[in-house]
Kinemage of the C-alpha trace (Angstrom):
@kinemage 1
@onewidth
@group {chain A} dominant
@subgroup {mainchain}
@vectorlist {calphas} color= white
{ca met a 1} P 143.879 74.688 48.664
{ca arg a 2} L 145.731 71.366 49.752
{ca leu a 3} L 144.567 70.294 53.186
{ca val a 4} L 146.843 68.161 55.675
{ca asp a 5} L 145.319 66.445 58.928
{ca leu a 6} L 146.714 67.851 61.872
{ca ala a 7} L 147.953 64.631 63.042
{ca asp a 8} L 150.067 64.518 59.358
{ca ala a 9} L 151.546 67.983 59.660
{ca gly a 10} L 155.238 67.997 58.667
{ca pro a 11} L 157.882 70.669 58.460
{ca glu a 12} L 156.162 72.356 55.341
{ca cys a 13} L 152.612 73.346 57.225
{ca gly a 14} L 154.878 75.987 59.539
{ca gly a 15} L 156.347 75.662 62.937
{ca lys a 16} L 153.037 75.993 64.984
{ca ala a 17} L 151.499 72.996 62.819
{ca tyr a 18} L 154.633 70.709 62.937
{ca ala a 19} L 155.137 70.924 66.467
{ca leu a 20} L 151.201 70.083 67.456
{ca gly a 21} L 151.488 67.484 64.639
{ca arg a 22} L 154.373 65.798 66.575
{ca leu a 23} L 152.668 66.382 69.850
{ca val a 24} L 149.439 64.297 68.166
{ca arg a 25} L 151.649 61.816 67.142
{ca ala a 26} L 152.793 61.241 70.570
{ca gly a 27} L 149.530 61.076 72.000
{ca val a 28} L 149.009 64.798 73.603
{ca asp a 29} L 145.782 65.982 73.990
{ca val a 30} L 145.315 68.562 70.870
{ca pro a 31} L 142.143 69.566 69.442
{ca glu a 32} L 141.498 67.810 66.035
{ca gly a 33} L 142.472 70.042 62.977
{ca val a 34} L 143.843 70.525 59.490
{ca val a 35} L 146.202 72.539 57.729
{ca ala a 36} L 145.390 74.704 54.638
{ca leu a 37} L 148.162 75.382 52.213
{ca gly a 38} L 147.472 77.247 49.142
{ca glu a 39} L 144.650 79.673 47.674
{ca val a 40} L 141.467 79.360 49.714
{ca asp a 41} L 138.692 76.760 48.229
{ca ala a 42} L 135.183 77.263 49.755
{ca leu a 43} L 134.160 73.807 49.087
{ca ala a 44} L 137.178 72.303 50.631
{ca leu a 45} L 136.577 74.414 53.885
{ca arg a 46} L 132.676 73.407 53.698
{ca glu a 47} L 133.911 69.696 54.149
{ca val a 48} L 136.414 70.649 56.962
{ca leu a 49} L 133.236 72.302 58.798
{ca ala a 50} L 131.486 68.927 58.571
{ca arg a 51} L 133.988 67.244 59.835
{ca leu a 52} L 134.999 69.247 62.934
{ca gly a 53} L 131.970 71.014 63.749
{ca glu a 54} L 131.517 74.823 64.904
{ca pro a 55} L 133.047 77.152 66.027
{ca leu a 56} L 136.418 77.019 64.916
{ca ala a 57} L 139.965 78.439 65.873
{ca val a 58} L 141.853 79.461 62.661
{ca arg a 59} L 145.617 80.379 63.437
{ca ser a 60} L 148.498 81.117 61.131
{ca ser a 61} L 151.810 78.527 61.016
{ca gly a 62} L 154.320 80.644 59.297
{ca leu a 63} L 157.787 78.669 58.424
{ca his a 64} L 159.391 81.010 60.377
{ca glu a 65} L 157.123 81.127 63.218
{ca asp a 66} L 157.620 79.593 66.583
{ca ser a 67} L 161.395 78.708 66.274
{ca ala a 68} L 163.999 78.763 69.291
{ca ser a 69} L 165.205 82.475 68.330
{ca ala a 70} L 162.014 84.160 67.067
{ca ser a 71} L 158.760 83.385 68.513
{ca phe a 72} L 156.629 85.722 66.382
{ca ala a 73} L 154.563 85.952 69.538
{ca gly a 74} L 151.478 87.469 68.585
{ca gln a 75} L 152.334 88.915 65.214
{ca leu a 76} L 150.706 86.528 62.825
{ca glu a 77} L 147.016 86.296 62.876
{ca thr a 78} L 144.470 84.098 65.067
{ca val a 79} L 140.846 84.306 64.633
{ca leu a 80} L 138.672 82.247 67.233
{ca gly a 81} L 134.922 81.715 67.251
{ca val a 82} L 134.473 81.273 63.262
{ca ala a 83} L 131.624 79.578 62.197
{ca gly a 84} L 129.943 79.352 58.786
{ca thr a 85} L 132.009 78.739 55.486
{ca glu a 86} L 132.115 82.072 54.156
{ca ala a 87} L 133.324 83.489 57.457
{ca val a 88} L 135.930 80.446 57.999
{ca ala a 89} L 137.087 81.175 54.666
{ca glu a 90} L 137.682 84.773 55.246
{ca ala a 91} L 139.726 83.881 58.658
{ca val a 92} L 141.894 81.510 56.557
{ca glu a 93} L 142.621 84.226 54.028
{ca arg a 94} L 143.400 86.676 56.593
{ca cys a 95} L 145.544 84.346 58.660
{ca ala a 96} L 147.414 83.193 55.431
{ca arg a 97} L 148.394 86.777 54.546
{ca ser a 98} L 149.399 88.002 57.786
{ca gly a 99} L 152.823 87.208 57.359
{ca gly a 100} L 152.929 90.359 55.067
{ca thr a 101} L 151.526 92.810 57.534
{ca asp a 102} L 153.694 95.852 58.797
{ca arg a 103} L 154.325 94.476 62.213
{ca ala a 104} L 155.064 91.422 61.292
{ca arg a 105} L 157.861 92.704 58.729
{ca ala a 106} L 159.156 95.053 61.500
{ca tyr a 107} L 159.568 92.147 63.916
{ca ala a 108} L 161.440 90.302 61.427
{ca arg a 109} L 163.583 93.152 60.330
{ca arg a 110} L 164.528 93.416 63.628
{ca leu a 111} L 165.608 89.787 64.477
{ca gly a 112} L 167.272 89.813 60.836
{ca arg a 113} L 164.533 87.301 59.613
{ca thr a 114} L 162.445 87.370 56.239
{ca thr a 115} L 158.518 86.772 56.439
{ca glu a 116} L 156.319 84.962 53.557
{ca thr a 117} L 153.908 86.438 51.781
{ca arg a 118} L 151.440 83.915 52.481
{ca val a 119} L 151.529 81.353 55.431
{ca pro a 120} L 150.108 77.875 56.390
{ca val a 121} L 147.009 78.028 58.014
{ca ile a 122} L 145.720 75.780 60.887
{ca val a 123} L 141.933 75.235 61.051
{ca gln a 124} L 140.954 73.365 64.518
{ca arg a 125} L 137.799 73.064 66.718
{ca leu a 126} L 137.755 75.593 69.281
{ca val a 127} L 137.919 74.798 72.767
{ca ala a 128} L 135.214 76.124 74.840
{ca ala a 129} L 137.679 76.688 77.910
{ca gln a 130} L 136.596 77.412 81.392
{ca val a 131} L 140.219 78.011 82.484
{ca ala a 132} L 143.038 78.614 80.101
{ca gly a 133} L 146.723 80.073 80.156
{ca val a 134} L 150.249 79.502 79.128
{ca ala a 135} L 152.815 77.816 80.895
{ca phe a 136} L 156.758 77.828 80.670
{ca thr a 137} L 158.957 74.933 81.445
{ca arg a 138} L 161.446 77.383 82.836
{ca glu a 139} L 161.473 80.744 84.329
{ca pro a 140} L 161.566 83.341 81.881
{ca thr a 141} L 163.680 85.762 82.999
{ca thr a 142} L 166.609 83.639 84.526
{ca gly a 143} L 165.972 80.121 82.876
{ca ala a 144} L 165.557 78.415 86.273
{ca asp a 145} L 164.244 74.985 86.120
{ca ala a 146} L 160.498 75.366 87.310
{ca val a 147} L 157.585 75.344 85.367
{ca val a 148} L 155.671 78.770 85.845
{ca ile a 149} L 151.915 78.990 84.850
{ca glu a 150} L 149.640 81.958 84.218
{ca ala a 151} L 145.960 81.483 83.893
{ca ala a 152} L 142.466 83.356 83.846
{ca arg a 153} L 138.966 81.904 83.576
{ca gly a 154} L 137.699 81.855 80.135
{ca leu a 155} L 139.751 81.739 76.930
{ca gly a 156} L 143.269 82.533 76.852
{ca glu a 157} L 142.992 85.246 74.885
{ca ser a 158} L 143.028 87.214 78.317
{ca val a 159} L 146.476 86.004 79.439
{ca val a 160} L 148.399 85.758 75.798
{ca gly a 161} L 147.201 89.288 75.044
{ca gly a 162} L 148.122 90.921 78.203
{ca thr a 163} L 144.679 92.231 78.940
{ca val a 164} L 144.361 91.136 82.690
{ca val a 165} L 146.606 90.361 85.270
{ca pro a 166} L 146.571 86.662 85.679
{ca asp a 167} L 147.249 84.316 88.499
{ca arg a 168} L 150.787 83.012 88.323
{ca tyr a 169} L 151.587 79.476 89.789
{ca thr a 170} L 155.265 78.394 90.045
{ca val a 171} L 155.813 74.572 90.453
{ca ser a 172} L 159.233 73.462 91.597
{ca gly a 173} L 160.723 70.043 91.133
{ca gly a 174} L 162.874 70.370 88.229
{ca ser a 175} L 162.069 67.363 85.920
{ca gly a 176} L 159.563 65.968 88.344
{ca ile a 177} L 156.558 67.927 90.123
{ca gly a 178} L 156.736 69.811 93.448
{ca gly a 179} L 155.438 72.501 95.403
{ca val a 180} L 152.990 74.892 93.746
{ca glu a 181} L 153.419 78.517 94.749
{ca val a 182} L 150.721 81.059 93.760
{ca arg a 183} L 150.649 84.226 93.265
{ca val a 184} L 146.623 85.576 92.511
{ca gly a 185} L 145.973 88.044 90.003
{ca ser a 186} L 143.204 90.567 89.843
{ca lys a 187} L 141.746 89.012 86.473
{ca ala a 188} L 139.287 91.855 86.150
{ca thr a 189} L 137.770 90.719 82.703
{ca arg a 190} L 137.320 87.300 80.693
{ca val a 191} L 136.671 86.351 77.232
{ca asp a 192} L 134.167 83.604 76.251
{ca leu a 193} L 132.390 82.587 73.219
{ca gly a 194} L 128.864 83.966 73.187
{ca pro a 195} L 126.090 83.169 70.411
{ca asp a 196} L 127.576 86.064 68.030
{ca gly a 197} L 131.061 85.292 68.661
{ca leu a 198} L 133.577 86.123 71.663
{ca arg a 199} L 132.638 88.570 74.144
{ca arg a 200} L 134.562 90.111 76.998
{ca ser a 201} L 132.693 90.658 80.322
{ca ala a 202} L 133.588 91.708 83.802
{ca val a 203} L 134.624 89.326 86.359
{ca gly a 204} L 132.831 89.340 89.523
{ca tyr a 205} L 134.932 90.343 92.728
{ca ala a 206} L 134.866 87.190 94.674
{ca asp a 207} L 136.022 85.535 91.394
{ca arg a 208} L 138.894 88.248 90.835
{ca arg a 209} L 140.124 87.233 94.478
{ca arg a 210} L 139.755 83.421 93.975
{ca pro a 211} L 142.551 81.376 91.909
{ca ser a 212} L 141.411 80.189 88.597
{ca leu a 213} L 143.228 76.884 89.459
{ca thr a 214} L 143.507 74.585 92.525
{ca asp a 215} L 146.809 73.254 93.287
{ca ala a 216} L 146.279 69.847 91.802
{ca met a 217} L 144.997 71.501 88.586
{ca ala a 218} L 148.421 73.608 88.316
{ca ala a 219} L 150.379 70.433 88.836
{ca glu a 220} L 148.461 68.786 86.210
{ca val a 221} L 149.396 71.392 83.658
{ca ala a 222} L 153.029 71.125 84.739
{ca glu a 223} L 153.029 67.671 84.362
{ca ala a 224} L 151.680 68.189 80.848
{ca ala a 225} L 153.850 71.072 80.163
{ca arg a 226} L 156.912 68.709 81.026
{ca his a 227} L 155.750 65.922 78.870
{ca val a 228} L 155.490 68.218 75.788
{ca glu a 229} L 158.920 69.554 76.473
{ca ala a 230} L 159.957 65.581 76.426
{ca val a 231} L 158.402 65.175 73.160
{ca leu a 232} L 159.696 68.295 71.317
{ca gly a 233} L 163.308 68.000 73.199
{ca his a 234} L 163.594 71.252 74.426
{ca ala a 235} L 162.145 73.864 76.828
{ca val a 236} L 158.690 74.788 75.722
{ca asp a 237} L 156.083 77.870 75.833
{ca val a 238} L 152.430 76.031 76.261
{ca glu a 239} L 149.381 77.433 75.616
{ca trp a 240} L 146.617 75.421 77.316
{ca ala a 241} L 142.820 75.283 78.049
{ca val a 242} L 140.558 73.367 80.055
{ca glu a 243} L 137.215 72.011 78.972
{ca gly a 244} L 135.296 70.364 81.331
{ca asp a 245} L 137.709 67.887 83.100
{ca arg a 246} L 140.086 67.871 80.024
{ca leu a 247} L 143.273 69.524 79.928
{ca trp a 248} L 144.421 70.658 76.243
{ca val a 249} L 147.200 71.889 74.278
{ca leu a 250} L 146.951 74.430 71.950
{ca gln a 251} L 150.324 75.491 70.956
{ca ala a 252} L 153.811 74.654 72.226
{ca arg a 253} L 156.882 76.433 70.890
{ca pro a 254} L 160.704 76.949 71.936
{ca ile a 255} L 161.279 79.691 74.840
{ca thr a 256} L 163.226 82.140 73.240
{ca thr a 257} L 165.684 82.468 75.968
{ca ser a 258} L 168.640 84.183 74.574
{ca ala a 259} L 167.094 87.508 75.782
{ca phe a 260} L 168.961 86.633 79.035
{ca ser a 261} L 172.069 87.714 78.222
{ca arg a 262} L 170.786 90.448 75.954
{ca ser a 263} L 168.595 92.681 78.507
{ca arg a 264} L 170.332 95.999 78.486
{ca arg a 265} L 171.659 97.721 81.805
{ca ser a 266} L 172.498 100.840 83.219
{ca gly a 267} L 174.116 102.795 86.135
{ca his a 268} L 171.257 104.699 87.299
{ca asp a 269} L 170.563 104.965 90.780
{ca thr a 270} L 167.223 105.052 91.633
{ca gly a 271} L 164.870 106.764 94.194
{ca arg a 272} L 161.054 106.852 95.130
{ca val a 273} L 159.270 103.960 93.408
{ca leu a 274} L 156.261 105.343 91.336
{ca val a 275} L 154.878 102.284 90.392
{ca ser a 276} L 155.604 98.602 90.849
{ca gly a 277} L 154.486 95.390 88.882
{ca thr a 278} L 156.063 92.143 87.366
{ca gly a 279} L 159.514 92.135 86.302
{ca ser a 280} L 159.080 90.431 82.935
{ca ser a 281} L 162.051 91.073 80.861
{ca ser a 282} L 165.118 92.044 82.876
{ca gly a 283} L 167.454 94.666 82.668
{ca thr a 284} L 167.413 98.421 84.312
{ca val a 285} L 167.476 101.588 82.123
{ca gly a 286} L 166.838 105.269 82.642
{ca gly a 287} L 164.929 107.434 79.951
{ca thr a 288} L 161.845 109.866 79.375
{ca ala a 289} L 158.383 108.330 80.062
{ca arg a 290} L 155.757 108.570 77.124
{ca val a 291} L 152.530 107.794 78.282
{ca val a 292} L 150.609 106.432 75.273
{ca arg a 293} L 146.717 105.539 75.132
{ca gly a 294} L 146.555 104.799 71.377
{ca val a 295} L 148.056 104.241 68.343
{ca asp a 296} L 147.617 107.703 66.946
{ca glu a 297} L 150.106 108.657 70.092
{ca phe a 298} L 152.917 106.792 68.400
{ca gly a 299} L 154.481 109.871 66.857
{ca arg a 300} L 155.494 111.370 70.028
{ca ile a 301} L 157.465 108.628 71.107
{ca gly a 302} L 161.544 108.700 70.209
{ca pro a 303} L 164.300 106.513 70.527
{ca gly a 304} L 165.219 105.592 73.961
{ca asp a 305} L 161.580 106.852 75.644
{ca ile a 306} L 160.112 104.462 78.206
{ca leu a 307} L 156.878 103.235 76.489
{ca val a 308} L 153.873 103.642 79.290
{ca cys a 309} L 150.733 102.318 78.668
{ca arg a 310} L 147.597 100.205 79.394
{ca thr a 311} L 148.301 97.249 77.428
{ca thr a 312} L 149.818 96.623 74.178
{ca asp a 313} L 148.341 94.904 70.836
{ca pro a 314} L 150.513 93.446 67.929
{ca ala a 315} L 150.038 96.641 66.229
{ca trp a 316} L 152.493 98.060 68.835
{ca thr a 317} L 155.373 95.788 67.743
{ca pro a 318} L 157.462 97.973 65.967
{ca leu a 319} L 157.504 100.266 69.133
{ca phe a 320} L 159.627 97.600 70.673
{ca gly a 321} L 162.503 98.295 68.260
{ca ile a 322} L 162.537 102.076 69.420
{ca val a 323} L 162.011 102.294 72.815
{ca ala a 324} L 164.324 101.691 76.040
{ca ala a 325} L 161.820 100.062 78.185
{ca val a 326} L 157.848 99.033 78.211
{ca val a 327} L 155.583 99.407 81.052
{ca thr a 328} L 152.229 97.973 81.271
{ca glu a 329} L 148.843 98.300 83.687
{ca thr a 330} L 147.993 94.693 82.750
{ca gly a 331} L 149.564 91.545 81.606
{ca gly a 332} L 151.791 89.145 82.843
{ca leu a 333} L 154.916 87.207 82.667
{ca leu a 334} L 154.180 85.087 79.760
{ca ser a 335} L 151.775 87.557 77.782
{ca his a 336} L 153.030 88.200 74.038
{ca ala a 337} L 154.131 91.755 74.879
{ca ser a 338} L 156.690 90.118 77.709
{ca ile a 339} L 158.132 87.703 75.143
{ca val a 340} L 158.532 90.076 72.287
{ca ala a 341} L 160.389 92.789 75.114
{ca arg a 342} L 162.823 89.814 75.909
{ca glu a 343} L 163.484 88.920 72.309
{ca ala a 344} L 164.229 92.680 71.907
{ca gly a 345} L 166.385 92.696 75.134
{ca ile a 346} L 164.757 95.501 76.317
{ca pro a 347} L 163.365 95.674 80.405
{ca ala a 348} L 159.618 95.306 81.079
{ca val a 349} L 157.281 95.524 84.087
{ca val a 350} L 153.820 94.488 83.261
{ca gly a 351} L 150.962 94.388 85.692
{ca ala a 352} L 152.112 97.903 87.367
{ca val a 353} L 148.545 99.097 88.331
{ca gly a 354} L 148.233 102.583 88.263
{ca ala a 355} L 151.238 103.703 86.171
{ca leu a 356} L 149.142 105.860 83.710
{ca ser a 357} L 148.344 108.139 86.552
{ca arg a 358} L 151.253 108.100 88.627
{ca ile a 359} L 153.880 108.378 85.896
{ca gly a 360} L 153.734 111.563 84.108
{ca asp a 361} L 154.408 112.104 80.636
{ca gly a 362} L 157.793 113.419 80.002
{ca glu a 363} L 158.785 112.223 83.350
{ca ala a 364} L 162.354 110.940 83.809
{ca val a 365} L 162.212 107.161 85.015
{ca val a 366} L 164.345 104.634 85.740
{ca val a 367} L 162.981 101.299 85.023
{ca asp a 368} L 164.127 97.863 86.387
{ca gly a 369} L 163.039 95.017 84.824
{ca ala a 370} L 164.189 92.370 87.273
{ca arg a 371} L 162.574 94.008 90.409
{ca gly a 372} L 159.199 94.963 88.642
{ca thr a 373} L 159.423 98.550 89.764
{ca val a 374} L 159.410 102.167 88.130
{ca ala a 375} L 161.020 104.825 90.166
{ca ala a 376} L 162.331 108.267 89.793
{ca pro a 377} L 165.994 108.977 89.252
{ca ala a 378} L 167.966 109.146 93.021
{ca arg a 379} L 168.883 112.702 92.238
{ca leu a 380} L 165.679 114.013 91.472
{ca ser a 381} L 164.035 112.166 94.222
{ca glu a 382} L 166.680 113.935 96.758
{ca his a 383} L 165.772 117.088 94.987
{ca arg a 384} L 162.019 116.738 95.500
{ca arg a 385} L 162.570 115.807 99.306
{ca gly a 386} L 164.383 119.060 99.717
{ca glu a 387} L 161.628 121.403 98.069
């Protein structure tokens, strides 16, 4: 095993590590870490633990990952809250081999890419975040010049994984920092580091209704994202975390904006709106709704169907190459599922509360990924009114 200090990471360390290395060299606050190349060496990892402390965050850094045309968002492995030499060695091996998983291969095939049998792996100090999330330096569905931030309390897994409806902040001002527009999400759960690893817990009602960031904090995140954009030379998707009074950059990659022009549209007229949420991938398409609650139901989904579910995880990625649109009850504009839907060029509506109960399995629906609505076709709505 060869270990490369994150501050020295070059292209051979993979897209994620190389971007972070450039940021470290530019003075951006990035958690200290190393990149592991080659077969796992427990003795070398023991020295890493002695240097970085515990717990650790272990993340893949594929050579094709985090590029301008393919983010591989959520497709390769990340393991958080790892402690002990044996556990770290297992996490590094798991991440290193994740380029060969079925989901990563399916994602790569859809974009005409290849995957690596073994990828570089980043080992970093885990930031015990009080608040974390994602920031885009362009509005992801239109390309407008504004910083869009999604945030929730605890570690950023809730936001990137789409398991909560996060707070959203739109910071105007082009290359500068202007006004802050806030949309408070439900944030029903949070993920934190517990004594035995990560734990998910319910969020009290008062904290659900209270924004996770002040306007001043949102402006600070936006300013940091703009600085990252300036260093890397392109519009960026930044994962960030606040620990105490310090803002950390955890990841930065290009925004895959080519989906703006690829989203499918149809001539469907819509009638009664069944459910609404956040339009996270533009386009309008009609199809048959398939309400899916788990991977054991994937066999019911056919080409052109509309996937309706509570949330998705990376194991669901192959479905994005089959279905015509995706509707989820949780998640935000900047979640992994939204990113992959935009790359696949299919409309998506996320944070559509009540979708599983309000949309019938097998029902004809029209999904509008710009407006964030799921509706019955117009003629069907007219027929129902006449019944």
